[in-house]
C-alpha positions as CSV (number, residue, x, y, z in Angstrom):
1,M,13.4,4.0,-29.6
2,T,13.0,4.7,-26.0
3,S,15.8,5.8,-23.8
4,P,17.3,3.1,-21.5
5,T,15.8,2.8,-18.0
6,P,18.1,4.5,-15.4
7,R,18.6,1.5,-13.2
8,G,20.4,3.3,-10.4
9,A,17.6,5.8,-10.0
10,L,15.0,3.1,-10.0
11,A,16.9,1.1,-7.4
12,G,16.9,4.1,-5.1
13,L,13.1,4.7,-5.6
14,S,12.4,1.0,-5.2
15,L,14.4,0.8,-1.9
16,C,12.5,3.8,-0.5
17,M,9.2,2.1,-1.2
18,L,10.4,-1.2,0.3
19,L,11.5,0.6,3.5
20,A,8.2,2.3,3.9
21,A,6.3,-1.1,3.7
22,L,8.9,-2.9,5.8
23,G,8.5,-0.3,8.5
24,T,4.9,-1.4,8.9
25,S,5.1,-5.2,8.7
26,I,8.4,-5.8,10.5
27,A,7.2,-4.2,13.8
28,N,4.1,-6.3,14.1
29,V,5.9,-9.5,15.0
30,G,7.8,-7.8,17.8
31,L,4.7,-6.6,19.8
32,P,4.7,-9.5,22.3
33,Q,8.4,-8.9,23.1
34,V,7.9,-5.2,23.4
35,A,5.0,-5.8,25.8
36,E,7.2,-8.1,27.9
37,G,10.2,-5.8,27.8
38,F,8.2,-2.7,29.0
39,T,5.7,-4.7,31.1
40,A,2.9,-3.1,29.1
41,A,-0.6,-4.3,28.1
42,F,-1.4,-5.3,24.6
43,A,-3.7,-2.3,24.1
44,A,-0.7,0.0,24.9
45,V,1.8,-1.7,22.6
46,Q,-0.6,-1.6,19.7
47,W,0.3,2.1,19.5
48,V,3.7,1.0,18.2
49,V,1.9,0.1,15.0
50,L,-0.9,2.6,15.1
51,S,1.4,5.6,15.6
52,Y,3.3,4.8,12.4
53,L,0.1,4.3,10.3
54,L,-1.6,7.4,11.7
55,A,1.5,9.6,11.1
56,I,1.6,8.4,7.5
57,T,-2.1,9.1,7.0
58,A,-2.0,12.5,8.6
59,V,0.9,14.0,6.7
60,L,0.8,12.4,3.2
61,V,-0.8,15.3,1.4
62,G,1.2,17.9,3.3
63,V,4.5,16.4,2.4
64,G,3.4,16.1,-1.2
65,R,2.7,19.8,-1.2
66,L,6.0,20.6,0.3
67,G,7.7,18.5,-2.3
68,D,6.0,20.4,-5.1
69,R,7.2,23.6,-3.5
70,F,10.8,22.8,-2.4
71,G,11.7,20.0,-4.8
72,H,10.9,16.3,-4.8
73,R,14.5,15.1,-4.7
74,R,15.3,17.4,-1.8
75,L,12.3,16.3,0.2
76,L,12.9,12.6,-0.5
77,L,16.4,12.9,0.9
78,A,15.0,14.6,3.9
79,G,12.4,11.8,4.3
80,V,15.0,9.0,4.1
81,A,17.2,10.9,6.7
82,V,14.2,11.3,9.1
83,F,13.4,7.6,8.6
84,A,16.9,6.6,9.4
85,V,17.1,8.8,12.6
86,A,13.8,7.4,13.7
87,C,15.1,3.8,13.3
88,A,18.0,4.6,15.6
89,L,15.7,6.2,18.1
90,C,13.3,3.2,18.0
91,S,16.1,0.8,18.7
92,A,17.4,2.8,21.6
93,A,14.0,3.7,23.1
94,P,14.2,3.6,27.0
95,S,10.4,3.4,27.4
96,L,7.2,2.5,25.5
97,G,6.3,6.2,25.2
98,A,9.6,7.0,23.6
99,L,9.2,4.1,21.2
100,V,5.7,5.2,20.2
101,A,7.0,8.8,19.6
102,A,9.9,7.5,17.5
103,R,7.6,5.3,15.5
104,A,5.4,8.4,14.7
105,L,8.6,10.2,13.5
106,Q,9.4,7.1,11.4
107,G,5.9,7.3,9.9
108,L,6.6,10.9,8.9
109,G,9.8,9.8,7.1
110,A,7.8,6.9,5.5
111,A,5.1,9.2,4.2
112,T,7.6,11.4,2.6
113,M,9.3,8.5,0.9
114,M,6.0,7.1,-0.4
115,A,4.8,10.4,-1.8
116,M,8.1,11.6,-3.3
117,T,8.9,8.2,-4.8
118,M,5.8,8.3,-6.9
119,A,6.2,11.9,-7.7
120,L,9.7,11.3,-9.1
121,V,8.7,8.4,-11.4
122,T,7.5,10.6,-14.3
123,A,10.7,12.6,-14.1
124,T,12.9,9.5,-14.0
125,V,11.6,7.4,-16.9
126,P,9.9,8.1,-20.3
127,K,6.1,8.2,-20.3
128,E,5.8,4.9,-22.2
129,Q,7.6,3.2,-19.3
130,T,5.6,4.7,-16.5
131,G,3.3,1.6,-16.1
132,R,6.1,-0.9,-15.6
133,V,7.7,1.4,-13.0
134,M,4.5,1.8,-11.1
135,G,4.2,-2.0,-11.2
136,L,7.8,-2.2,-9.9
137,L,6.9,0.0,-6.9
138,G,3.8,-2.1,-6.2
139,T,6.1,-5.1,-6.2
140,M,8.5,-3.5,-3.8
141,S,5.6,-2.6,-1.5
142,A,4.4,-6.2,-1.5
143,V,7.9,-7.6,-1.0
144,G,8.3,-5.3,2.1
145,T,4.9,-6.4,3.5
146,G,5.7,-10.1,2.9
147,L,9.3,-10.1,4.1
148,G,8.7,-8.2,7.3
149,P,7.3,-11.0,9.4
150,A,9.9,-13.5,8.2
151,I,12.8,-11.2,8.7
152,G,11.4,-9.9,12.0
153,G,10.9,-13.4,13.4
154,A,14.5,-14.3,12.7
155,L,15.9,-11.1,14.1
156,I,13.9,-11.4,17.4
157,A,15.1,-15.0,17.9
158,A,18.7,-13.9,17.4
159,S,19.0,-10.4,18.9
160,G,15.7,-9.2,20.4
161,W,13.1,-6.7,19.2
162,R,15.5,-3.7,19.0
163,A,17.2,-5.4,16.0
164,L,13.9,-4.9,14.0
165,F,14.8,-1.2,13.7
166,L,18.5,-1.4,13.5
167,V,18.3,-3.7,10.4
168,M,16.7,-0.9,8.5
169,L,19.5,1.6,9.1
170,P,22.0,0.3,6.5
171,L,19.1,0.0,4.0
172,A,18.1,3.7,4.6
173,A,21.8,4.7,4.2
174,L,22.0,2.9,0.9
175,A,18.7,4.5,-0.3
176,F,20.0,8.0,0.6
177,V,23.2,7.5,-1.4
178,L,21.4,6.1,-4.4
179,V,18.9,8.9,-4.5
180,Q,21.6,11.6,-3.9
181,R,23.7,10.2,-6.8
182,T,21.1,9.3,-9.3
183,Q,18.3,11.9,-9.0
184,A,19.0,15.3,-10.6
185,D,17.8,18.6,-9.2
186,R,15.4,19.0,-12.1
187,D,12.4,20.5,-10.2
188,P,11.2,23.9,-11.5
189,P,10.6,26.8,-9.2
190,P,7.2,26.8,-7.4
191,P,4.3,28.1,-9.5
192,A,2.9,31.5,-8.9
193,G,-0.6,30.2,-8.2
194,G,-2.1,29.0,-4.9
195,R,-1.8,25.6,-3.4
196,I,-3.9,22.7,-4.4
197,S,-6.8,22.1,-1.9
198,V,-9.1,19.1,-1.4
199,F,-11.3,19.6,-4.0
200,S,-9.4,21.9,-6.4
201,A,-7.6,18.5,-6.5
202,L,-10.7,16.4,-6.7
203,H,-12.6,18.8,-9.0
204,D,-10.8,17.0,-11.8
205,R,-13.3,14.2,-12.5
206,A,-10.7,11.7,-13.8
207,L,-8.5,12.3,-10.7
208,G,-11.4,12.0,-8.3
209,V,-12.5,8.7,-9.9
210,G,-9.0,7.4,-9.6
211,L,-8.7,8.3,-6.0
212,G,-12.2,6.9,-5.2
213,M,-11.5,3.6,-6.9
214,S,-8.2,3.3,-5.0
215,T,-10.1,3.7,-1.7
216,L,-12.7,1.1,-2.7
217,V,-10.1,-1.5,-3.9
218,A,-7.9,-1.0,-0.8
219,A,-10.9,-1.7,1.4
220,V,-11.6,-4.9,-0.4
221,M,-7.9,-6.1,-0.1
222,M,-7.9,-5.3,3.6
223,T,-10.8,-7.8,4.0
224,T,-8.4,-10.6,3.2
225,L,-6.2,-9.6,6.1
226,V,-9.1,-9.1,8.5
227,A,-11.4,-12.0,7.7
228,G,-8.8,-14.4,6.3
229,P,-6.9,-15.4,9.5
230,F,-10.2,-16.1,11.3
231,Y,-11.5,-18.2,8.5
232,L,-8.3,-20.2,8.1
233,S,-7.9,-20.9,11.8
234,H,-11.5,-21.2,13.0
235,G,-13.3,-22.1,9.8
236,L,-10.7,-24.5,8.4
237,G,-8.9,-25.5,11.6
238,L,-5.4,-24.7,10.3
239,D,-2.5,-24.6,12.7
240,P,-0.4,-21.3,12.8
241,T,2.3,-22.5,10.5
242,P,0.1,-23.5,7.5
243,M,-2.1,-20.5,8.2
244,G,0.9,-18.2,8.0
245,L,1.9,-19.8,4.7
246,A,-1.6,-19.3,3.3
247,M,-1.6,-15.7,4.4
248,A,1.7,-15.2,2.6
249,V,0.2,-16.2,-0.7
250,G,-1.3,-12.7,-1.3
251,P,1.9,-10.7,-0.9
252,C,3.9,-13.2,-3.0
253,V,1.4,-13.0,-5.8
254,A,1.4,-9.2,-5.7
255,A,5.2,-9.2,-5.7
256,L,5.4,-11.5,-8.8
257,A,2.6,-9.8,-10.7
258,G,3.6,-6.2,-10.2
259,I,6.1,-5.7,-13.0
260,P,4.1,-7.8,-15.6
261,A,1.0,-5.7,-14.7
262,G,3.0,-2.6,-15.3
263,R,4.1,-3.8,-18.7
264,L,0.5,-4.7,-19.7
265,T,-0.5,-1.2,-18.6
266,D,2.1,0.3,-21.0
267,R,1.0,-2.0,-23.8
268,W,-2.8,-2.0,-23.4
269,G,-3.3,1.4,-21.7
270,S,-4.5,2.2,-18.2
271,Y,-8.2,2.0,-18.9
272,A,-8.2,-1.5,-20.3
273,T,-5.8,-2.8,-17.6
274,T,-7.9,-1.1,-14.9
275,L,-11.1,-2.7,-16.2
276,G,-9.4,-6.2,-16.5
277,G,-8.0,-5.9,-13.0
278,L,-11.4,-5.0,-11.5
279,L,-13.1,-7.8,-13.4
280,C,-10.5,-10.2,-12.0
281,M,-11.1,-8.9,-8.5
282,L,-14.8,-9.4,-8.9
283,A,-14.3,-13.0,-10.0
284,G,-12.2,-13.7,-6.9
285,C,-14.8,-12.1,-4.6
286,L,-17.6,-14.1,-6.2
287,M,-15.6,-17.4,-5.9
288,L,-15.4,-16.7,-2.1
289,V,-19.2,-16.0,-2.0
290,L,-20.6,-18.8,-4.2
291,L,-18.2,-21.8,-4.2
292,P,-17.7,-24.4,-1.4
293,L,-14.3,-23.6,0.0
294,D,-11.5,-25.7,1.4
295,A,-8.0,-24.4,1.9
296,A,-7.1,-24.9,-1.7
297,G,-10.3,-23.2,-2.9
298,Y,-9.7,-20.2,-0.6
299,I,-6.1,-19.8,-1.8
300,G,-7.2,-20.1,-5.4
301,A,-9.7,-17.3,-5.0
302,L,-7.1,-15.2,-3.1
303,V,-4.6,-15.6,-6.0
304,I,-7.2,-14.4,-8.5
305,L,-8.2,-11.5,-6.3
306,T,-4.6,-10.4,-5.8
307,L,-3.8,-10.7,-9.5
308,G,-6.6,-8.4,-10.2
309,Y,-5.4,-6.0,-7.5
310,A,-1.9,-5.9,-8.9
311,H,-3.2,-5.0,-12.4
312,F,-5.6,-2.4,-11.0
313,Q,-3.0,-0.7,-8.9
314,A,-0.4,-0.5,-11.7
315,A,-2.9,0.9,-14.1
316,N,-4.7,3.3,-11.8
317,N,-1.5,4.7,-10.4
318,T,-0.3,5.3,-13.9
319,A,-3.5,7.0,-14.9
320,V,-3.5,9.3,-11.9
321,M,0.2,10.2,-12.1
322,S,0.6,10.6,-15.9
323,N,0.4,14.0,-17.6
324,L,0.9,16.0,-14.3
325,S,2.9,19.1,-14.2
326,A,5.9,19.0,-11.9
327,D,4.3,21.4,-9.4
328,R,1.4,18.9,-8.8
329,R,3.1,15.6,-8.7
330,G,3.9,15.6,-5.0
331,V,0.5,16.6,-3.7
332,I,-1.3,14.2,-6.1
333,A,1.0,11.4,-5.1
334,G,0.1,12.2,-1.5
335,W,-3.6,12.1,-2.3
336,L,-3.1,8.7,-4.0
337,N,-1.3,7.2,-1.1
338,L,-3.8,8.7,1.3
339,S,-6.8,7.2,-0.6
340,R,-5.2,3.8,-0.3
341,N,-4.6,4.3,3.5
342,L,-8.2,5.4,4.0
343,G,-9.3,2.3,2.1
344,L,-7.3,0.1,4.4
345,I,-8.8,1.8,7.5
346,I,-12.4,1.5,6.1
347,G,-11.7,-2.2,5.2
348,A,-10.5,-3.0,8.7
349,W,-13.3,-1.1,10.4
350,A,-16.4,-1.5,8.3
351,L,-15.8,-4.8,6.6
352,G,-14.3,-6.2,9.8
353,A,-17.6,-5.3,11.4
354,V,-19.6,-7.0,8.6
355,F,-17.5,-10.2,9.2
356,A,-18.2,-10.1,12.9
357,W,-21.9,-9.5,12.3
358,G,-22.1,-12.3,9.8
359,T,-20.2,-14.8,12.0
360,G,-21.6,-14.0,15.4
361,D,-19.4,-14.6,18.5
362,L,-16.0,-15.3,16.9
363,Q,-14.7,-17.1,19.9
364,S,-17.4,-19.7,20.0
365,A,-18.6,-19.7,16.4
366,L,-18.7,-23.1,14.6
367,P,-16.8,-23.5,11.3
368,A,-20.0,-23.2,9.3
369,A,-20.8,-19.8,11.0
370,V,-17.3,-18.5,10.2
371,G,-17.7,-19.6,6.6
372,Q,-21.1,-17.8,6.4
373,G,-19.4,-14.7,7.8
374,L,-16.8,-14.9,5.1
375,R,-19.4,-15.2,2.4
376,V,-21.4,-12.2,3.7
377,T,-18.2,-10.1,3.9
378,F,-17.0,-10.8,0.4
379,A,-20.5,-10.3,-1.0
380,V,-20.2,-6.7,0.4
381,A,-16.7,-6.6,-1.0
382,A,-18.0,-7.6,-4.4
383,G,-20.4,-4.7,-4.3
384,L,-17.5,-2.3,-3.7
385,V,-15.7,-3.7,-6.7
386,V,-18.8,-3.3,-8.8
387,L,-19.0,0.3,-7.7
388,A,-15.3,0.8,-8.7
389,L,-16.2,-0.7,-12.1
390,L,-19.1,1.7,-12.6
391,L,-16.8,4.6,-11.7
392,A,-14.2,3.4,-14.3
393,L,-16.9,3.0,-17.0
394,G,-18.4,6.4,-16.2
395,R,-15.0,8.1,-16.4
396,Q,-14.4,6.5,-19.8
397,V,-17.7,7.6,-21.1
398,K,-17.0,11.2,-20.0
399,T,-13.6,11.0,-21.6
400,L,-15.1,9.8,-24.9
401,Q,-17.8,12.5,-24.9
402,A,-15.2,15.2,-24.2
403,T,-13.1,13.9,-27.1
404,A,-16.0,13.8,-29.5
405,A,-17.3,17.3,-28.6
406,P,-16.5,20.0,-31.3
């Protein structure tokens, strides 16, 4: 029999992951009010979002290494504290520059929470429950992403944009208390060897494949956020309200599928679940390329695509983070989160450019042209999923060969 799941510890880790995702999505809806309040151009207020994301991307691996050296629990508590202080500074910012600086500090706290949360999973639950906990963390990330705009809109209407940051303070305080009370100081002293560099880390073929697949899959999912709004509004002619509801389908599906995907990973193994998730994603991409689409068809393909992503994420995260020594968990968790962030950036930049090229002038394009742009973009996305499948199959072949070798 397995030991019971420590619910308090999982609640603390889940809340940390929720806050990191909420910090991204809740700020987006406040940009018009921030621009109005500081009399700033849109290009300037975009840094309220960009500074947060860039700070996360820049420090993920570094904070992972610090966690391995000084203790994952200790650094997680420090990250939650930094995040909370940054929330207070954001809400009281006297100028746009001060707000952008405070958001960068908040990104530092969020990066620490993301890396240390994943690093602590294997020390918190038995190995046979790792998949479901990775699924739970994926669910919390999706919930944070999905709830941000809804909560943010209500807060702005009631109290203005500064409330977007104040609301996260009590949640951060609760996360701090939960982590402090439920996570033990179980980290061993730092190893005598040197630090893990970029490709001492990636010299491990299985690890490199896991990180590579994470980047490819994140780029595909970002395509739904880049091309989707234009297709729904310009291609299908949806008004903002139904368009928003259609865009919320993805985060809702990811939130509902995360824990079941983790359970399947524990039952079937990470390889089978990874393969199934990628095949499901490929089916969703091909539906968007080959089938005539109305709103229902687009949403149906999005559901299939997101279901595949939820299963891939739970399985791949489990495969990457399992069987690591304590002195490597933080830095590898940092690399895993960094690979996902890089995929999001690639998806927004490269696949966004493919969509613009396939559509033509987005402002004057007819619905048929927007539909064509969507098909071209998801044809490229399908190619990225095929590449991820080839990486997964190659990794499995190498594993079987190594097992069979005398």
